[in-house]
C-alpha positions as CSV (number, residue, x, y, z in Angstrom):
1,X,55.5,219.0,123.5
2,X,54.1,218.9,127.0
3,X,50.6,220.3,127.8
4,X,49.2,221.3,131.2
5,X,45.5,220.6,131.3
6,X,43.6,222.5,134.1
7,X,40.1,221.2,134.7
8,X,37.2,222.9,136.4
9,X,35.4,220.5,138.7
10,X,31.7,221.3,139.0
11,X,29.8,220.7,135.8
12,X,33.0,219.8,133.9
13,X,34.4,216.7,135.7
14,X,31.6,216.0,138.2
15,X,27.9,216.4,138.9
16,X,26.7,217.0,142.5
17,X,23.2,216.2,143.5
18,X,21.8,218.2,146.5
19,X,25.0,220.1,147.0
20,X,22.9,223.0,148.5
21,X,22.4,220.9,151.6
22,X,26.0,221.0,152.9
23,X,26.6,224.5,151.6
24,X,23.5,225.9,153.4
25,X,24.4,223.9,156.5
26,X,27.9,225.5,156.5
27,X,26.4,229.0,156.2
28,X,24.2,228.4,159.3
29,X,27.0,226.8,161.3
30,X,29.5,229.6,160.5
31,X,27.5,232.8,160.4
32,X,24.4,231.9,162.5
33,X,22.0,232.9,159.7
34,X,20.1,231.0,157.1
35,X,21.3,231.4,153.6
36,X,20.5,229.5,150.4
37,X,22.9,229.0,147.5
38,X,19.8,228.3,145.4
39,X,19.0,232.0,145.6
40,X,21.9,232.9,143.4
41,X,23.6,231.8,140.1
42,X,26.8,230.1,141.3
43,X,28.2,228.7,138.1
44,X,31.8,229.7,137.4
45,X,32.2,231.7,140.7
46,X,34.4,231.0,143.7
47,X,32.7,230.0,146.9
48,X,33.6,233.3,148.7
49,X,32.0,235.3,145.8
50,X,28.9,233.0,146.0
51,X,28.7,233.7,149.8
52,X,28.9,237.4,149.1
53,X,26.0,237.3,146.6
54,X,23.9,235.2,149.0
55,X,24.3,237.8,151.8
56,X,23.7,240.7,149.5
57,X,20.5,239.2,148.1
58,X,19.4,238.5,151.7
59,X,20.3,242.0,152.7
60,X,22.5,240.6,155.5
61,X,25.5,242.8,156.4
62,X,28.0,240.0,156.9
63,X,31.7,240.1,156.1
64,X,33.1,237.3,154.0
65,X,36.8,237.4,154.6
66,X,39.5,236.4,157.1
67,X,38.8,234.1,160.0
68,X,35.0,233.7,159.3
69,X,35.8,232.6,155.8
70,X,38.3,230.1,157.1
71,X,35.7,228.7,159.5
72,X,33.2,228.5,156.7
73,X,35.7,226.4,154.6
74,X,36.2,224.0,157.5
75,X,32.4,223.8,158.2
76,X,31.7,223.2,154.5
77,X,34.2,220.3,154.3
78,X,32.6,218.8,157.5
79,X,29.1,219.3,156.1
80,X,30.0,217.7,152.7
81,X,31.6,214.7,154.4
82,X,28.5,214.1,156.5
83,X,26.1,214.6,153.6
84,X,28.0,212.2,151.4
85,X,28.2,209.6,154.2
86,X,24.4,209.7,154.9
87,X,23.6,209.9,151.2
88,X,21.7,213.2,151.2
89,X,24.3,214.5,148.7
90,X,26.0,212.6,146.0
91,X,29.0,213.5,143.7
92,X,29.7,211.5,140.5
93,X,32.0,211.7,137.6
94,X,30.5,212.9,134.3
95,X,30.5,210.6,131.3
96,X,33.9,210.0,129.7
97,X,35.8,211.8,132.5
98,X,37.5,208.9,134.1
99,X,38.4,207.4,130.8
100,X,39.8,210.8,129.5
101,X,42.0,211.2,132.5
102,X,43.3,207.7,132.1
103,X,43.9,208.2,128.4
104,X,45.8,211.5,128.9
105,X,47.9,209.9,131.6
106,X,48.7,206.8,129.6
107,X,49.6,208.8,126.5
108,X,52.2,210.9,128.1
109,X,53.0,214.5,127.4
110,X,50.0,215.7,129.5
111,X,50.0,217.0,133.1
112,X,46.6,217.3,134.7
113,X,45.3,219.5,137.5
114,X,42.3,221.6,138.6
115,X,41.4,225.2,138.7
116,X,38.2,225.5,140.7
117,X,36.0,227.9,142.7
118,X,35.9,225.3,145.5
119,X,38.0,225.5,148.5
120,X,40.9,223.0,148.5
121,X,39.3,220.8,151.1
122,X,36.0,220.6,149.4
123,X,37.6,220.0,146.0
124,X,39.4,217.0,147.4
125,X,36.2,215.6,148.9
126,X,34.4,215.9,145.6
127,X,37.2,214.4,143.6
128,X,37.5,211.5,146.0
129,X,33.8,210.9,146.0
130,X,33.9,210.8,142.1
131,X,36.9,208.5,142.1
132,X,39.1,211.1,140.3
133,X,41.5,212.4,143.1
134,X,44.3,210.1,142.2
135,X,44.7,211.7,138.8
136,X,44.3,215.3,139.9
137,X,46.5,215.9,142.9
138,X,47.4,219.6,142.4
139,X,45.7,222.8,141.3
140,X,44.4,226.2,142.5
141,X,41.4,226.8,144.6
142,X,39.2,229.4,146.3
143,X,41.4,229.0,149.3
144,X,44.1,230.7,147.2
145,X,42.1,233.6,145.9
146,X,38.4,234.5,145.6
147,X,39.2,236.2,142.3
148,X,38.9,233.3,139.7
149,X,41.3,234.8,137.1
150,X,44.1,234.6,139.8
151,X,43.9,230.8,139.9
152,X,45.3,229.6,136.6
153,X,48.7,231.3,137.2
154,X,48.8,229.8,140.8
155,X,48.1,226.3,139.4
156,X,50.8,226.8,136.7
157,X,53.4,227.9,139.2
158,X,52.6,224.9,141.5
159,X,53.1,222.5,138.6
160,X,56.3,224.2,137.6
161,X,57.7,224.0,141.1
162,X,56.8,220.3,141.4
163,X,58.1,219.4,137.9
164,X,61.2,221.5,138.2
165,X,60.7,223.2,134.8
166,X,58.7,226.0,133.2
167,X,55.8,225.7,130.8
168,X,54.5,228.5,128.5
169,X,51.0,229.8,129.0
170,X,50.1,228.8,125.5
171,X,50.8,225.2,126.4
172,X,48.2,225.4,129.2
173,X,44.6,224.6,128.5
174,X,41.7,225.3,130.9
175,X,38.7,223.0,130.4
176,X,35.5,224.3,131.9
177,X,31.8,224.7,131.4
178,X,31.2,228.4,131.8
179,X,32.2,231.7,130.2
180,X,34.0,232.5,133.5
181,X,36.4,229.6,132.8
182,X,37.2,231.3,129.4
183,X,37.7,234.7,131.1
184,X,40.2,233.2,133.5
185,X,42.1,231.5,130.7
186,X,42.2,234.7,128.6
187,X,43.4,236.7,131.6
188,X,46.4,234.4,131.8
189,X,47.1,233.9,128.0
190,X,46.0,230.3,128.2
191,X,43.9,228.2,125.8
192,X,40.4,227.2,126.7
193,X,38.0,224.3,125.9
194,X,34.4,224.8,127.0
195,X,32.2,221.8,127.6
196,X,28.4,221.8,127.4
197,X,27.8,219.6,130.4
198,X,26.9,222.4,132.8
199,X,24.2,225.0,132.9
200,X,25.2,226.7,129.7
201,X,24.2,225.1,126.3
202,X,26.9,224.5,123.7
203,X,25.4,227.2,121.5
204,X,25.9,229.9,124.2
205,X,29.4,228.7,125.0
206,X,30.4,228.9,121.3
207,X,29.2,232.5,121.2
208,X,31.9,233.2,123.8
209,X,34.5,232.2,121.2
210,X,36.7,229.7,123.1
211,X,39.5,227.9,121.4
212,X,37.2,224.9,121.1
213,X,33.8,223.8,122.3
214,X,32.4,220.3,122.7
215,X,29.1,218.9,123.9
216,X,30.8,216.5,126.4
217,X,34.0,214.5,127.1
218,X,32.7,211.2,126.0
219,X,34.8,210.8,122.9
220,X,38.2,210.5,124.7
221,X,40.2,210.1,121.4
222,X,38.7,213.2,119.9
223,X,39.2,215.2,123.1
224,X,42.8,214.1,123.3
225,X,43.5,215.1,119.7
226,X,41.7,218.4,120.4
227,X,43.9,219.2,123.4
228,X,47.0,218.5,121.3
229,X,45.9,220.7,118.4
230,X,44.6,223.9,119.9
């Protein structure tokens, strides 16, 4: 029976080095004030929510919505492209990820997409930089909603529209690296696998009681079996 696998990007599929550089550049270019993503705990949050936390911590009365948020998204994509081109920022696939995506595709019965707190444009830039975009060409993004639990249903609906058929929520699996990925899955009646490749250690992730928890995605045969069984 078919399974829809929805991957988080940062900390699950990819690792970004010096990602604060383009993010902070985009804050300055958009809002005319200095802000630092390193001042907050961004893991598992959407970019608009991260911006809000940065401004609250800096005691800056700046609205994060509407046209300014759209400009920030464009400036962030521009800043990421420039930082990747000059090498100040790098994005790479985590161990086992390219092989897992290939294995799932070759096996059949799996559809693969993303559910991420990144804006759509930034998500594509990161996936392209990591060499993963060709396997992950749909999903849901911060461009769709700043409230992360909204995103799994959006990704599911997009896949259903593209595939021309429905899929039950229990056949959908979110793979992420934070408890917020689990919260989003539970809010939509979906399964969840948490991976200890981000900031949270495996022991903490297990405490959240996901459907499964693994240290990494290196053993592609084991992960494939797991995604079939949960």
